[in-house]
Gaussian input, Z-matrix of N, CA and C with variables (Angstrom, degrees):
# hf/3-21g

backbone

0 1
 N
 C     1     B1
 C     2     B2     1     A1
 N     3     B3     2     A2     1     D1
 C     4     B4     3     A3     2     D2
 C     5     B5     4     A4     3     D3
 N     6     B6     5     A5     4     D4
 C     7     B7     6     A6     5     D5
 C     8     B8     7     A7     6     D6
 N     9     B9     8     A8     7     D7
 C    10    B10     9     A9     8     D8
 C    11    B11    10    A10     9     D9
 N    12    B12    11    A11    10    D10
 C    13    B13    12    A12    11    D11
 C    14    B14    13    A13    12    D12
 N    15    B15    14    A14    13    D13
 C    16    B16    15    A15    14    D14
 C    17    B17    16    A16    15    D15
 N    18    B18    17    A17    16    D16
 C    19    B19    18    A18    17    D17
 C    20    B20    19    A19    18    D18
 N    21    B21    20    A20    19    D19
 C    22    B22    21    A21    20    D20
 C    23    B23    22    A22    21    D21
 N    24    B24    23    A23    22    D22
 C    25    B25    24    A24    23    D23
 C    26    B26    25    A25    24    D24
 N    27    B27    26    A26    25    D25
 C    28    B28    27    A27    26    D26
 C    29    B29    28    A28    27    D27
 N    30    B30    29    A29    28    D28
 C    31    B31    30    A30    29    D29
 C    32    B32    31    A31    30    D30
 N    33    B33    32    A32    31    D31
 C    34    B34    33    A33    32    D32
 C    35    B35    34    A34    33    D33
 N    36    B36    35    A35    34    D34
 C    37    B37    36    A36    35    D35
 C    38    B38    37    A37    36    D36
 N    39    B39    38    A38    37    D37
 C    40    B40    39    A39    38    D38
 C    41    B41    40    A40    39    D39
 N    42    B42    41    A41    40    D40
 C    43    B43    42    A42    41    D41
 C    44    B44    43    A43    42    D42
 N    45    B45    44    A44    43    D43
 C    46    B46    45    A45    44    D44
 C    47    B47    46    A46    45    D45
 N    48    B48    47    A47    46    D46
 C    49    B49    48    A48    47    D47
 C    50    B50    49    A49    48    D48
 N    51    B51    50    A50    49    D49
 C    52    B52    51    A51    50    D50
 C    53    B53    52    A52    51    D51
 N    54    B54    53    A53    52    D52
 C    55    B55    54    A54    53    D53
 C    56    B56    55    A55    54    D54
 N    57    B57    56    A56    55    D55
 C    58    B58    57    A57    56    D56
 C    59    B59    58    A58    57    D57
 N    60    B60    59    A59    58    D58
 C    61    B61    60    A60    59    D59
 C    62    B62    61    A61    60    D60
 N    63    B63    62    A62    61    D61
 C    64    B64    63    A63    62    D62
 C    65    B65    64    A64    63    D63
 N    66    B66    65    A65    64    D64
 C    67    B67    66    A66    65    D65
 C    68    B68    67    A67    66    D66
 N    69    B69    68    A68    67    D67
 C    70    B70    69    A69    68    D68
 C    71    B71    70    A70    69    D69
 N    72    B72    71    A71    70    D70
 C    73    B73    72    A72    71    D71
 C    74    B74    73    A73    72    D72
 N    75    B75    74    A74    73    D73
 C    76    B76    75    A75    74    D74
 C    77    B77    76    A76    75    D75
 N    78    B78    77    A77    76    D76
 C    79    B79    78    A78    77    D77
 C    80    B80    79    A79    78    D78
 N    81    B81    80    A80    79    D79
 C    82    B82    81    A81    80    D80
 C    83    B83    82    A82    81    D81
 N    84    B84    83    A83    82    D82
 C    85    B85    84    A84    83    D83
 C    86    B86    85    A85    84    D84
 N    87    B87    86    A86    85    D85
 C    88    B88    87    A87    86    D86
 C    89    B89    88    A88    87    D87
 N    90    B90    89    A89    88    D88
 C    91    B91    90    A90    89    D89
 C    92    B92    91    A91    90    D90
 N    93    B93    92    A92    91    D91
 C    94    B94    93    A93    92    D92
 C    95    B95    94    A94    93    D93
 N    96    B96    95    A95    94    D94
 C    97    B97    96    A96    95    D95
 C    98    B98    97    A97    96    D96
 N    99    B99    98    A98    97    D97
 C   100   B100    99    A99    98    D98
 C   101   B101   100   A100    99    D99
 N   102   B102   101   A101   100   D100
 C   103   B103   102   A102   101   D101
 C   104   B104   103   A103   102   D102
 N   105   B105   104   A104   103   D103
 C   106   B106   105   A105   104   D104
 C   107   B107   106   A106   105   D105
 N   108   B108   107   A107   106   D106
 C   109   B109   108   A108   107   D107
 C   110   B110   109   A109   108   D108
 N   111   B111   110   A110   109   D109
 C   112   B112   111   A111   110   D110
 C   113   B113   112   A112   111   D111
 N   114   B114   113   A113   112   D112
 C   115   B115   114   A114   113   D113
 C   116   B116   115   A115   114   D114
 N   117   B117   116   A116   115   D115
 C   118   B118   117   A117   116   D116
 C   119   B119   118   A118   117   D117
 N   120   B120   119   A119   118   D118
 C   121   B121   120   A120   119   D119
 C   122   B122   121   A121   120   D120
 N   123   B123   122   A122   121   D121
 C   124   B124   123   A123   122   D122
 C   125   B125   124   A124   123   D123
 N   126   B126   125   A125   124   D124
 C   127   B127   126   A126   125   D125
 C   128   B128   127   A127   126   D126
 N   129   B129   128   A128   127   D127
 C   130   B130   129   A129   128   D128
 C   131   B131   130   A130   129   D129
 N   132   B132   131   A131   130   D130
 C   133   B133   132   A132   131   D131
 C   134   B134   133   A133   132   D132
 N   135   B135   134   A134   133   D133
 C   136   B136   135   A135   134   D134
 C   137   B137   136   A136   135   D135
 N   138   B138   137   A137   136   D136
 C   139   B139   138   A138   137   D137
 C   140   B140   139   A139   138   D138
 N   141   B141   140   A140   139   D139
 C   142   B142   141   A141   140   D140
 C   143   B143   142   A142   141   D141
 N   144   B144   143   A143   142   D142
 C   145   B145   144   A144   143   D143
 C   146   B146   145   A145   144   D144
 N   147   B147   146   A146   145   D145
 C   148   B148   147   A147   146   D146
 C   149   B149   148   A148   147   D147
 N   150   B150   149   A149   148   D148
 C   151   B151   150   A150   149   D149
 C   152   B152   151   A151   150   D150
 N   153   B153   152   A152   151   D151
 C   154   B154   153   A153   152   D152
 C   155   B155   154   A154   153   D153
 N   156   B156   155   A155   154   D154
 C   157   B157   156   A156   155   D155
 C   158   B158   157   A157   156   D156
 N   159   B159   158   A158   157   D157
 C   160   B160   159   A159   158   D158
 C   161   B161   160   A160   159   D159
 N   162   B162   161   A161   160   D160
 C   163   B163   162   A162   161   D161
 C   164   B164   163   A163   162   D162
 N   165   B165   164   A164   163   D163
 C   166   B166   165   A165   164   D164
 C   167   B167   166   A166   165   D165
 N   168   B168   167   A167   166   D166
 C   169   B169   168   A168   167   D167
 C   170   B170   169   A169   168   D168
 N   171   B171   170   A170   169   D169
 C   172   B172   171   A171   170   D170
 C   173   B173   172   A172   171   D171
 N   174   B174   173   A173   172   D172
 C   175   B175   174   A174   173   D173
 C   176   B176   175   A175   174   D174
 N   177   B177   176   A176   175   D175
 C   178   B178   177   A177   176   D176
 C   179   B179   178   A178   177   D177
 N   180   B180   179   A179   178   D178
 C   181   B181   180   A180   179   D179
 C   182   B182   181   A181   180   D180
 N   183   B183   182   A182   181   D181
 C   184   B184   183   A183   182   D182
 C   185   B185   184   A184   183   D183
 N   186   B186   185   A185   184   D184
 C   187   B187   186   A186   185   D185
 C   188   B188   187   A187   186   D186
 N   189   B189   188   A188   187   D187
 C   190   B190   189   A189   188   D188
 C   191   B191   190   A190   189   D189
 N   192   B192   191   A191   190   D190
 C   193   B193   192   A192   191   D191
 C   194   B194   193   A193   192   D192
 N   195   B195   194   A194   193   D193
 C   196   B196   195   A195   194   D194
 C   197   B197   196   A196   195   D195
 N   198   B198   197   A197   196   D196
 C   199   B199   198   A198   197   D197
 C   200   B200   199   A199   198   D198
 N   201   B201   200   A200   199   D199
 C   202   B202   201   A201   200   D200
 C   203   B203   202   A202   201   D201
 N   204   B204   203   A203   202   D202
 C   205   B205   204   A204   203   D203
 C   206   B206   205   A205   204   D204
 N   207   B207   206   A206   205   D205
 C   208   B208   207   A207   206   D206
 C   209   B209   208   A208   207   D207
 N   210   B210   209   A209   208   D208
 C   211   B211   210   A210   209   D209
 C   212   B212   211   A211   210   D210
 N   213   B213   212   A212   211   D211
 C   214   B214   213   A213   212   D212
 C   215   B215   214   A214   213   D213
 N   216   B216   215   A215   214   D214
 C   217   B217   216   A216   215   D215
 C   218   B218   217   A217   216   D216
 N   219   B219   218   A218   217   D217
 C   220   B220   219   A219   218   D218
 C   221   B221   220   A220   219   D219
 N   222   B222   221   A221   220   D220
 C   223   B223   222   A222   221   D221
 C   224   B224   223   A223   222   D222
 N   225   B225   224   A224   223   D223
 C   226   B226   225   A225   224   D224
 C   227   B227   226   A226   225   D225
 N   228   B228   227   A227   226   D226
 C   229   B229   228   A228   227   D227
 C   230   B230   229   A229   228   D228
 N   231   B231   230   A230   229   D229
 C   232   B232   231   A231   230   D230
 C   233   B233   232   A232   231   D231
 N   234   B234   233   A233   232   D232
 C   235   B235   234   A234   233   D233
 C   236   B236   235   A235   234   D234
 N   237   B237   236   A236   235   D235
 C   238   B238   237   A237   236   D236
 C   239   B239   238   A238   237   D237
 N   240   B240   239   A239   238   D238
 C   241   B241   240   A240   239   D239
 C   242   B242   241   A241   240   D240
 N   243   B243   242   A242   241   D241
 C   244   B244   243   A243   242   D242
 C   245   B245   244   A244   243   D243
 N   246   B246   245   A245   244   D244
 C   247   B247   246   A246   245   D245
 C   248   B248   247   A247   246   D246
 N   249   B249   248   A248   247   D247
 C   250   B250   249   A249   248   D248
 C   251   B251   250   A250   249   D249
 N   252   B252   251   A251   250   D250
 C   253   B253   252   A252   251   D251
 C   254   B254   253   A253   252   D252
 N   255   B255   254   A254   253   D253
 C   256   B256   255   A255   254   D254
 C   257   B257   256   A256   255   D255
 N   258   B258   257   A257   256   D256
 C   259   B259   258   A258   257   D257
 C   260   B260   259   A259   258   D258
 N   261   B261   260   A260   259   D259
 C   262   B262   261   A261   260   D260
 C   263   B263   262   A262   261   D261
 N   264   B264   263   A263   262   D262
 C   265   B265   264   A264   263   D263
 C   266   B266   265   A265   264   D264
 N   267   B267   266   A266   265   D265
 C   268   B268   267   A267   266   D266
 C   269   B269   268   A268   267   D267
 N   270   B270   269   A269   268   D268
 C   271   B271   270   A270   269   D269
 C   272   B272   271   A271   270   D270

   B1=1.4516
   B2=1.5271
   B3=1.3064
   B4=1.4536
   B5=1.5121
   B6=1.3150
   B7=1.4519
   B8=1.5291
   B9=1.3262
   B10=1.4561
   B11=1.5205
   B12=1.3293
   B13=1.4695
   B14=1.5159
   B15=1.3106
   B16=1.4537
   B17=1.5206
   B18=1.3083
   B19=1.4517
   B20=1.5221
   B21=1.3134
   B22=1.4614
   B23=1.5267
   B24=1.3215
   B25=1.4637
   B26=1.5269
   B27=1.3332
   B28=1.4645
   B29=1.5224
   B30=1.3172
   B31=1.4685
   B32=1.5178
   B33=1.3199
   B34=1.4598
   B35=1.5210
   B36=1.3242
   B37=1.4653
   B38=1.5242
   B39=1.3192
   B40=1.4600
   B41=1.5260
   B42=1.3283
   B43=1.4599
   B44=1.5286
   B45=1.3018
   B46=1.4592
   B47=1.5233
   B48=1.3426
   B49=1.4656
   B50=1.5313
   B51=1.3283
   B52=1.4631
   B53=1.5128
   B54=1.3323
   B55=1.4647
   B56=1.5228
   B57=1.3204
   B58=1.4608
   B59=1.5257
   B60=1.3332
   B61=1.4649
   B62=1.5322
   B63=1.3122
   B64=1.4570
   B65=1.5264
   B66=1.3506
   B67=1.4716
   B68=1.5269
   B69=1.3217
   B70=1.4648
   B71=1.5265
   B72=1.3251
   B73=1.4626
   B74=1.5214
   B75=1.3282
   B76=1.4651
   B77=1.5257
   B78=1.3249
   B79=1.4647
   B80=1.5270
   B81=1.3175
   B82=1.4626
   B83=1.5291
   B84=1.3180
   B85=1.4537
   B86=1.5272
   B87=1.3285
   B88=1.4629
   B89=1.5275
   B90=1.3315
   B91=1.4566
   B92=1.5135
   B93=1.3275
   B94=1.4662
   B95=1.5201
   B96=1.3064
   B97=1.4485
   B98=1.5230
   B99=1.3251
   B100=1.4547
   B101=1.5238
   B102=1.3081
   B103=1.4587
   B104=1.5218
   B105=1.3238
   B106=1.4608
   B107=1.5290
   B108=1.3230
   B109=1.4657
   B110=1.5262
   B111=1.3005
   B112=1.4652
   B113=1.5338
   B114=1.3276
   B115=1.4692
   B116=1.5268
   B117=1.3307
   B118=1.4607
   B119=1.5242
   B120=1.3101
   B121=1.4594
   B122=1.5206
   B123=1.3314
   B124=1.4616
   B125=1.5298
   B126=1.3217
   B127=1.4598
   B128=1.5198
   B129=1.3264
   B130=1.4621
   B131=1.5276
   B132=1.3236
   B133=1.4662
   B134=1.5244
   B135=1.3167
   B136=1.4678
   B137=1.5230
   B138=1.3153
   B139=1.4628
   B140=1.5243
   B141=1.3295
   B142=1.4654
   B143=1.5162
   B144=1.3169
   B145=1.4669
   B146=1.5225
   B147=1.3285
   B148=1.4640
   B149=1.5179
   B150=1.3296
   B151=1.4626
   B152=1.5198
   B153=1.3234
   B154=1.4617
   B155=1.5249
   B156=1.3365
   B157=1.4607
   B158=1.5246
   B159=1.3254
   B160=1.4611
   B161=1.5228
   B162=1.3214
   B163=1.4684
   B164=1.5232
   B165=1.3053
   B166=1.4717
   B167=1.5290
   B168=1.3189
   B169=1.4615
   B170=1.5167
   B171=1.3273
   B172=1.4646
   B173=1.5206
   B174=1.3223
   B175=1.4601
   B176=1.5208
   B177=1.3259
   B178=1.4644
   B179=1.5311
   B180=1.3407
   B181=1.4610
   B182=1.5224
   B183=1.3121
   B184=1.4547
   B185=1.5235
   B186=1.3313
   B187=1.4674
   B188=1.5288
   B189=1.3293
   B190=1.4650
   B191=1.5270
   B192=1.3295
   B193=1.4640
   B194=1.5203
   B195=1.3348
   B196=1.4672
   B197=1.5243
   B198=1.3306
   B199=1.4623
   B200=1.5342
   B201=1.3208
   B202=1.4624
   B203=1.5294
   B204=1.3112
   B205=1.4627
   B206=1.5243
   B207=1.3267
   B208=1.4668
   B209=1.5217
   B210=1.3427
   B211=1.4704
   B212=1.5232
   B213=1.3228
   B214=1.4603
   B215=1.5240
   B216=1.2980
   B217=1.4719
   B218=1.5181
   B219=1.3362
   B220=1.4592
   B221=1.5264
   B222=1.3297
   B223=1.4580
   B224=1.5269
   B225=1.3329
   B226=1.4611
   B227=1.5261
   B228=1.3206
   B229=1.4597
   B230=1.5318
   B231=1.3175
   B232=1.4686
   B233=1.5248
   B234=1.3220
   B235=1.4690
   B236=1.5207
   B237=1.3366
   B238=1.4662
   B239=1.5249
   B240=1.3224
   B241=1.4699
   B242=1.5159
   B243=1.3064
   B244=1.4596
   B245=1.5270
   B246=1.3031
   B247=1.4515
   B248=1.4937
   B249=1.3265
   B250=1.4619
   B251=1.5239
   B252=1.2893
   B253=1.4561
   B254=1.5172
   B255=1.2823
   B256=1.4739
   B257=1.5226
   B258=1.2988
   B259=1.4585
   B260=1.5175
   B261=1.3222
   B262=1.4599
   B263=1.5301
   B264=1.3180
   B265=1.4645
   B266=1.5265
   B267=1.3534
   B268=1.4507
   B269=1.5248
   B270=1.2996
   B271=1.4699
   B272=1.4655
   A1=108.11
   A2=116.36
   A3=120.75
   A4=110.41
   A5=115.39
   A6=119.48
   A7=108.60
   A8=115.66
   A9=119.90
   A10=113.70
   A11=117.75
   A12=120.60
   A13=109.45
   A14=115.87
   A15=120.87
   A16=110.52
   A17=115.57
   A18=119.04
   A19=107.82
   A20=116.91
   A21=121.12
   A22=109.70
   A23=116.16
   A24=120.52
   A25=110.62
   A26=117.77
   A27=120.82
   A28=111.07
   A29=116.87
   A30=120.66
   A31=110.96
   A32=117.13
   A33=120.93
   A34=110.76
   A35=116.60
   A36=120.50
   A37=111.95
   A38=117.42
   A39=120.96
   A40=113.30
   A41=117.32
   A42=120.25
   A43=109.75
   A44=115.57
   A45=119.90
   A46=108.84
   A47=117.85
   A48=119.17
   A49=112.45
   A50=117.09
   A51=120.33
   A52=112.17
   A53=116.30
   A54=120.23
   A55=110.92
   A56=116.98
   A57=120.42
   A58=111.03
   A59=117.58
   A60=121.14
   A61=112.68
   A62=117.94
   A63=121.15
   A64=112.92
   A65=119.77
   A66=118.91
   A67=112.88
   A68=117.06
   A69=120.54
   A70=110.76
   A71=116.36
   A72=120.10
   A73=110.74
   A74=117.55
   A75=121.41
   A76=110.13
   A77=116.15
   A78=119.26
   A79=110.30
   A80=117.29
   A81=120.81
   A82=111.63
   A83=117.28
   A84=121.02
   A85=113.45
   A86=117.07
   A87=120.13
   A88=113.99
   A89=117.04
   A90=119.49
   A91=113.48
   A92=117.38
   A93=121.80
   A94=109.81
   A95=115.74
   A96=120.63
   A97=109.00
   A98=115.78
   A99=121.60
   A100=106.15
   A101=116.01
   A102=120.64
   A103=109.55
   A104=116.91
   A105=120.02
   A106=110.82
   A107=116.13
   A108=120.86
   A109=111.50
   A110=117.27
   A111=121.33
   A112=108.76
   A113=118.74
   A114=120.17
   A115=113.44
   A116=117.85
   A117=120.04
   A118=110.91
   A119=116.57
   A120=120.54
   A121=109.92
   A122=117.47
   A123=121.25
   A124=110.35
   A125=116.67
   A126=120.62
   A127=110.74
   A128=116.77
   A129=120.67
   A130=110.58
   A131=117.15
   A132=121.04
   A133=109.71
   A134=117.53
   A135=120.94
   A136=110.87
   A137=117.23
   A138=120.69
   A139=111.13
   A140=116.95
   A141=120.01
   A142=111.28
   A143=116.88
   A144=120.67
   A145=110.56
   A146=116.67
   A147=120.56
   A148=110.88
   A149=117.23
   A150=120.94
   A151=111.01
   A152=117.22
   A153=120.21
   A154=111.34
   A155=116.59
   A156=120.45
   A157=111.37
   A158=116.76
   A159=119.33
   A160=112.35
   A161=117.62
   A162=120.14
   A163=110.90
   A164=117.24
   A165=120.24
   A166=110.34
   A167=117.24
   A168=120.83
   A169=112.53
   A170=116.39
   A171=120.20
   A172=111.21
   A173=116.97
   A174=119.96
   A175=110.48
   A176=117.43
   A177=121.39
   A178=110.22
   A179=116.66
   A180=120.23
   A181=111.61
   A182=117.08
   A183=120.96
   A184=110.67
   A185=117.37
   A186=120.81
   A187=111.04
   A188=117.08
   A189=121.02
   A190=110.90
   A191=117.00
   A192=120.80
   A193=110.74
   A194=117.01
   A195=120.27
   A196=111.22
   A197=117.27
   A198=120.62
   A199=110.30
   A200=117.58
   A201=121.12
   A202=111.00
   A203=116.55
   A204=120.70
   A205=110.50
   A206=116.73
   A207=120.23
   A208=112.09
   A209=116.83
   A210=120.16
   A211=110.76
   A212=116.35
   A213=120.54
   A214=110.79
   A215=117.18
   A216=120.37
   A217=111.41
   A218=116.53
   A219=120.00
   A220=110.29
   A221=117.15
   A222=120.95
   A223=110.64
   A224=117.09
   A225=120.29
   A226=111.00
   A227=117.11
   A228=120.50
   A229=110.60
   A230=116.46
   A231=119.63
   A232=111.45
   A233=116.97
   A234=120.32
   A235=111.46
   A236=116.98
   A237=118.97
   A238=110.77
   A239=117.61
   A240=120.75
   A241=111.32
   A242=119.10
   A243=122.49
   A244=111.33
   A245=118.48
   A246=122.01
   A247=113.58
   A248=118.91
   A249=122.05
   A250=110.13
   A251=118.97
   A252=120.04
   A253=109.78
   A254=116.58
   A255=119.41
   A256=109.54
   A257=116.75
   A258=122.39
   A259=110.41
   A260=117.74
   A261=121.71
   A262=110.79
   A263=117.60
   A264=122.07
   A265=110.26
   A266=116.33
   A267=120.35
   A268=113.23
   A269=118.18
   A270=121.11
   A271=113.14
   D1=141.49
   D2=178.78
   D3=-69.56
   D4=145.69
   D5=179.98
   D6=-66.87
   D7=133.56
   D8=179.51
   D9=95.68
   D10=-14.65
   D11=177.28
   D12=-95.46
   D13=142.92
   D14=178.68
   D15=-94.25
   D16=147.22
   D17=171.42
   D18=-76.02
   D19=168.14
   D20=179.37
   D21=-59.83
   D22=-44.62
   D23=-178.98
   D24=-61.91
   D25=-43.36
   D26=179.14
   D27=-64.64
   D28=-40.20
   D29=179.67
   D30=-64.00
   D31=-40.86
   D32=179.48
   D33=-66.56
   D34=-42.33
   D35=-178.93
   D36=-64.83
   D37=-28.55
   D38=-178.40
   D39=-88.01
   D40=-4.01
   D41=-179.97
   D42=-69.50
   D43=137.60
   D44=176.66
   D45=-78.23
   D46=160.66
   D47=177.50
   D48=-57.65
   D49=-34.72
   D50=177.74
   D51=-65.27
   D52=-38.88
   D53=178.86
   D54=-68.93
   D55=-33.41
   D56=178.84
   D57=-70.83
   D58=-32.22
   D59=-178.03
   D60=-86.05
   D61=-12.84
   D62=-176.63
   D63=-55.91
   D64=-49.11
   D65=178.78
   D66=-59.49
   D67=-35.45
   D68=178.56
   D69=-65.64
   D70=-39.81
   D71=179.28
   D72=-66.27
   D73=-40.48
   D74=179.01
   D75=-62.02
   D76=-44.37
   D77=-179.63
   D78=-66.58
   D79=-41.88
   D80=-178.53
   D81=-65.17
   D82=-44.28
   D83=-174.55
   D84=-81.48
   D85=-37.87
   D86=-173.35
   D87=-115.19
   D88=-9.08
   D89=-178.10
   D90=74.59
   D91=17.03
   D92=-179.63
   D93=-100.02
   D94=144.67
   D95=176.81
   D96=-100.04
   D97=127.19
   D98=177.83
   D99=-109.50
   D100=113.16
   D101=-178.98
   D102=-118.86
   D103=144.91
   D104=177.12
   D105=-67.61
   D106=148.94
   D107=178.72
   D108=-79.67
   D109=-28.49
   D110=179.39
   D111=-74.02
   D112=123.23
   D113=-177.08
   D114=-61.86
   D115=-34.83
   D116=178.31
   D117=-67.87
   D118=-40.28
   D119=177.90
   D120=-66.52
   D121=-40.57
   D122=178.37
   D123=-62.27
   D124=-40.67
   D125=177.89
   D126=-64.16
   D127=-44.30
   D128=179.26
   D129=-61.44
   D130=-44.40
   D131=179.71
   D132=-61.77
   D133=-43.63
   D134=179.28
   D135=-62.64
   D136=-39.73
   D137=178.62
   D138=-65.91
   D139=-40.42
   D140=178.16
   D141=-63.55
   D142=-42.61
   D143=178.75
   D144=-63.45
   D145=-41.35
   D146=178.34
   D147=-63.00
   D148=-42.34
   D149=179.39
   D150=-63.03
   D151=-40.81
   D152=178.89
   D153=-64.55
   D154=-40.01
   D155=179.64
   D156=-66.49
   D157=-43.84
   D158=-177.78
   D159=-75.69
   D160=-26.36
   D161=179.91
   D162=-61.83
   D163=-40.22
   D164=179.40
   D165=-64.33
   D166=-42.69
   D167=177.89
   D168=-64.35
   D169=-40.65
   D170=178.37
   D171=-65.85
   D172=-38.67
   D173=179.20
   D174=-64.85
   D175=-39.97
   D176=178.37
   D177=-62.70
   D178=-45.19
   D179=178.19
   D180=-62.44
   D181=-40.45
   D182=178.89
   D183=-62.88
   D184=-43.92
   D185=179.23
   D186=-62.21
   D187=-42.45
   D188=178.44
   D189=-64.12
   D190=-41.13
   D191=179.18
   D192=-64.05
   D193=-45.01
   D194=-179.77
   D195=-63.12
   D196=-37.99
   D197=177.98
   D198=-65.59
   D199=-43.50
   D200=178.75
   D201=-65.36
   D202=-39.27
   D203=177.76
   D204=-63.16
   D205=-43.15
   D206=177.99
   D207=-61.66
   D208=-42.08
   D209=177.60
   D210=-63.57
   D211=-40.90
   D212=179.94
   D213=-64.91
   D214=-43.88
   D215=179.28
   D216=-63.57
   D217=-40.53
   D218=178.59
   D219=-64.14
   D220=-41.23
   D221=179.92
   D222=-64.38
   D223=-43.32
   D224=178.53
   D225=-63.92
   D226=-38.53
   D227=179.18
   D228=-65.11
   D229=-42.40
   D230=178.43
   D231=-65.23
   D232=-41.50
   D233=179.77
   D234=-65.79
   D235=-38.43
   D236=-178.38
   D237=-70.75
   D238=-32.60
   D239=178.74
   D240=-77.79
   D241=-28.71
   D242=-176.71
   D243=-68.24
   D244=-30.05
   D245=-177.52
   D246=-84.13
   D247=-14.58
   D248=-176.33
   D249=-119.03
   D250=148.19
   D251=173.11
   D252=-70.84
   D253=153.13
   D254=-178.61
   D255=-71.40
   D256=159.75
   D257=179.86
   D258=-64.84
   D259=-37.90
   D260=-179.73
   D261=-62.07
   D262=-33.82
   D263=-178.84
   D264=-69.01
   D265=-33.99
   D266=-178.06
   D267=-76.54
   D268=-20.07
   D269=-176.86
   D270=-79.00

């Protein structure tokens, strides 16, 4: 690499959050797609967008699973207590 030139990875890491959101704002406001000319950068951007899209879906599934697990644990706790007398009753 020539001295003074950044690699694609270095250029991406140095981008500010505002610079990263700029293409999204252009597409939202004008309906235009701004894509990088470098194929590696374009691939990286596409992968980041895919990760952001799937992260929301994974979080939703995780929340649903945790809620179902909590309901199941509560049901098991109620069933286990229903078959036995309480400790206070035995004292």
